[in-house]
C-alpha positions in Angstrom: 0.2 33.2 -24.7 0.7 36.3 -26.9 4.2 36.0 -27.3 3.9 32.5 -28.6 0.9 33.7 -31.0 2.9 36.9 -32.3 5.6 34.2 -33.0 3.7 31.7 -34.6 2.4 34.8 -37.2 6.2 35.9 -37.4 7.3 32.4 -38.4 4.7 32.3 -41.7 2.5 30.0 -40.0 -0.2 32.3 -40.2 -0.6 30.8 -44.3 0.7 27.2 -43.6 -1.2 24.6 -44.6 -3.5 23.4 -42.0 -4.9 20.1 -41.5 -6.1 17.9 -38.5 -3.7 14.8 -37.8 -3.2 12.6 -34.4 0.0 14.9 -32.1 2.2 11.8 -32.5 2.7 12.9 -36.0 4.5 15.9 -34.7 6.9 13.8 -32.7 7.3 12.1 -36.3 8.0 15.0 -38.2 10.7 16.0 -35.9 12.7 13.4 -36.4 14.4 13.6 -39.6 12.8 16.8 -41.0 10.0 14.7 -42.6 12.1 12.2 -44.2 11.1 8.5 -43.6 11.8 7.9 -39.9 10.2 5.7 -37.1 9.4 7.6 -33.6 9.1 6.5 -30.0 6.9 8.3 -27.5 7.2 7.2 -24.1 6.4 9.7 -21.6 3.0 9.1 -19.3 1.8 6.5 -22.0 3.7 5.1 -25.1 3.2 4.5 -29.2 5.4 4.1 -31.8 5.0 5.7 -35.3 6.4 4.7 -38.8 6.2 7.3 -41.9 6.8 8.1 -45.3 4.8 10.8 -46.6 6.2 10.1 -50.5 4.7 6.8 -50.1 1.9 7.7 -48.0 2.6 5.3 -45.3 1.3 6.1 -41.8 1.3 3.3 -39.1 1.1 3.0 -35.8 2.5 0.4 -33.1 0.7 0.5 -29.6 -0.9 3.7 -28.0 -4.1 1.9 -26.6 -4.0 3.5 -23.7 -2.8 2.3 -20.0 -6.1 -0.5 -20.1 -4.9 -2.1 -23.1 -1.2 -1.2 -23.9 1.5 1.9 -22.9 3.8 -0.6 -22.2 7.2 0.8 -21.4 5.3 3.9 -20.2 5.9 6.3 -17.4 2.4 4.8 -16.6 3.2 0.9 -16.9 6.5 1.6 -14.9 4.7 3.2 -12.1 2.5 0.8 -12.0 4.9 -2.1 -11.8 6.6 0.1 -8.9 3.4 0.2 -6.8 2.6 -3.7 -7.7 6.6 -4.4 -6.1 5.7 -2.5 -3.6 2.6 -4.4 -2.9 4.6 -7.8 -3.0 7.1 -6.7 -0.9 4.9 -6.3 2.0 3.2 -9.5 1.5 6.8 -11.1 1.6 6.8 -12.2 -2.1 9.3 -9.8 -3.5 12.8 -8.7 -2.0 12.3 -5.1 -3.0 12.8 -3.2 0.4 14.5 -0.2 -0.8 12.1 0.3 -3.7 9.2 -0.2 -1.6 10.3 2.1 1.0 11.3 4.9 -1.4 7.3 3.9 -3.1 5.9 4.6 0.3 8.0 7.6 1.2 6.9 9.1 -2.1 3.1 8.4 -1.7 3.3 9.3 1.8 1.4 7.0 3.5 2.4 4.9 6.4 -0.1 1.2 5.7 0.3 -0.3 2.3 -3.4 -1.5 2.6 -4.0 2.2 1.8 -2.8 2.1 -2.0 -5.0 0.7 -3.7 -7.6 3.4 -2.3 -5.0 5.9 -3.6 -5.0 4.5 -6.6 -8.5 4.4 -7.8 -10.1 7.3 -5.7 -11.0 9.6 -6.1 -10.5 8.9 -9.9 -7.2 6.8 -11.9 -4.6 9.6 -12.4 -2.3 8.0 -15.0 0.1 11.0 -14.0 -0.1 10.3 -10.4 1.3 6.6 -10.9 3.6 7.2 -13.6 5.6 9.5 -11.5 6.4 6.6 -9.3 8.5 5.4 -12.8 11.6 7.0 -11.9 11.7 5.4 -8.6 11.9 2.0 -10.0 14.5 3.5 -13.0 16.6 4.6 -10.0 16.8 0.9 -8.3 17.4 -0.8 -11.4 20.4 2.0 -12.1 21.5 1.3 -8.6 21.8 -2.5 -9.6 18.5 -3.8 -8.1 18.4 -7.3 -10.5 14.3 -7.5 -9.4 14.1 -3.3 -10.8 16.4 -4.1 -13.5 14.1 -7.2 -14.8 10.9 -5.5 -14.9 12.5 -2.7 -17.0 13.5 -5.1 -19.6 10.5 -6.6 -19.5 8.9 -3.4 -20.1 11.5 -2.3 -22.4 11.2 -5.1 -24.6 7.5 -4.8 -25.7 8.3 -1.2 -26.3 11.2 -2.4 -28.6 9.1 -4.4 -30.5 7.1 -1.7 -31.3 9.8 0.2 -32.8 11.2 -3.3 -34.5 7.4 -3.3 -36.0 8.2 0.5 -37.3 11.6 0.1 -38.3 10.5 -3.1 -40.6 8.0 -0.6 -42.3 10.8 1.9 -42.9 13.6 -0.4 -43.9 14.7 0.1 -47.6 13.4 3.6 -47.8 16.6 5.6 -46.4 18.4 5.4 -49.2 20.3 2.1 -47.9 21.4 4.0 -44.7 20.9 3.9 -41.2 16.8 4.0 -40.4 16.3 6.7 -38.3 14.5 6.5 -34.9 13.8 9.4 -32.9 13.5 9.1 -29.0 10.5 11.4 -27.1 9.3 11.6 -23.6 10.7 11.8 -20.4 10.8 7.9 -20.0 12.8 7.2 -23.3 14.9 9.8 -22.4 15.9 8.7 -19.1 19.6 7.5 -19.2 19.2 4.0 -18.0 16.2 3.2 -19.7 17.6 4.6 -23.6 20.6 2.7 -22.9 18.2 -0.6 -22.3 16.2 0.4 -24.9 18.8 0.9 -27.3 20.5 -2.4 -26.6 17.4 -4.2 -26.9 16.6 -3.1 -30.6 20.0 -2.5 -31.4 20.8 -6.3 -30.7 17.7 -7.6 -32.8 18.1 -5.3 -36.1 20.5 -6.7 -38.8 20.9 -3.0 -40.1 21.8 0.0 -39.0 19.7 2.5 -37.1 20.5 6.0 -36.4 19.0 6.8 -33.1 18.1 10.2 -32.9 17.3 12.8 -29.9 15.5 15.1 -31.8 16.4 19.1 -31.7 12.7 20.3 -31.9 9.6 19.5 -29.7 6.8 17.4 -31.2 4.8 21.3 -31.5 7.6 22.5 -34.1 7.3 19.0 -35.5 3.4 19.4 -36.2 4.5 23.1 -37.5 6.9 21.7 -39.8 3.7 19.7 -41.7 1.8 22.8 -42.0 5.1 24.4 -43.7 5.8 21.0 -45.8 5.7 22.8 -49.3 8.2 25.7 -48.1 11.9 25.8 -49.2 14.2 23.4 -46.5 16.2 26.7 -46.0 13.2 28.8 -44.8 11.3 25.8 -43.1 14.1 25.2 -41.2 14.7 29.3 -39.7 11.0 29.7 -39.1 11.2 26.2 -37.4 14.2 27.8 -35.2 12.7 30.9 -34.5 9.4 29.1 -33.4 11.5 26.5 -31.4 12.6 29.3 -29.1 8.9 31.2 -28.8 8.2 27.6 -27.4 10.8 27.9 -24.6 10.4 31.2 -23.9 6.4 30.6 -23.6 6.9 27.7 -21.7 9.5 29.4 -19.2 6.8 31.9 -18.5 4.1 30.0 -18.0 6.4 28.0 -15.5 7.3 31.2 -13.8 3.9 31.7 -13.7 2.2 28.3 -11.9 5.4 28.3 -9.4 4.3 32.5 -8.5 0.7 31.0 -8.2 1.6 28.1 -5.6 4.0 30.3 -3.1 
């Protein structure tokens, strides 16, 4: 928006360094103010990033998209919810409440139609991921089968995080290794608790779990101002963060008005 563009100029980004980097680097940059850190992103997809700019280290673990990876993501959890629903109607799963929730969310009355809904007119990862909260709610309510599915997905994502921690270990000044959590799934209370437990139980050192103050977009801006004094950079990023919030709110309001 024009408001956001003006805010970018006011924050000093008009003369910032420009470089092309993966969008996941914005998440890493927001984790610990450009210091050595690991970032876990679990939204529709998933990936782990470990980076240390002083050593020139950048490693990615996972992030191979939905056919080859995205474990522990909204897509993966949503797919499992749909699979479990089909298994229930085949008599191979006890997940009656989950199946009812999935059918209600889908809006169909015949589970035979679910595969067509997934594939036509095209596979929609975001639509599949929209079923993830149903699985998470079931697990949080004590559904053991749903809990086991969540733990299986958490385990693979935790493996990616642990690989990143091993890359950064020893570069955090002897203290806890920063691990940022990004994305709606990573921040969901039940999933986050299981993820923290899985990672912590397999790591001998200290971990500083961080829900970053700034968004990935603002983290990318921080990379552009990497040569600025910390105080100047922090002030600019705070102003930019506020501008992003306002721009998003305006976009949401415009979208809501368009649907009315």
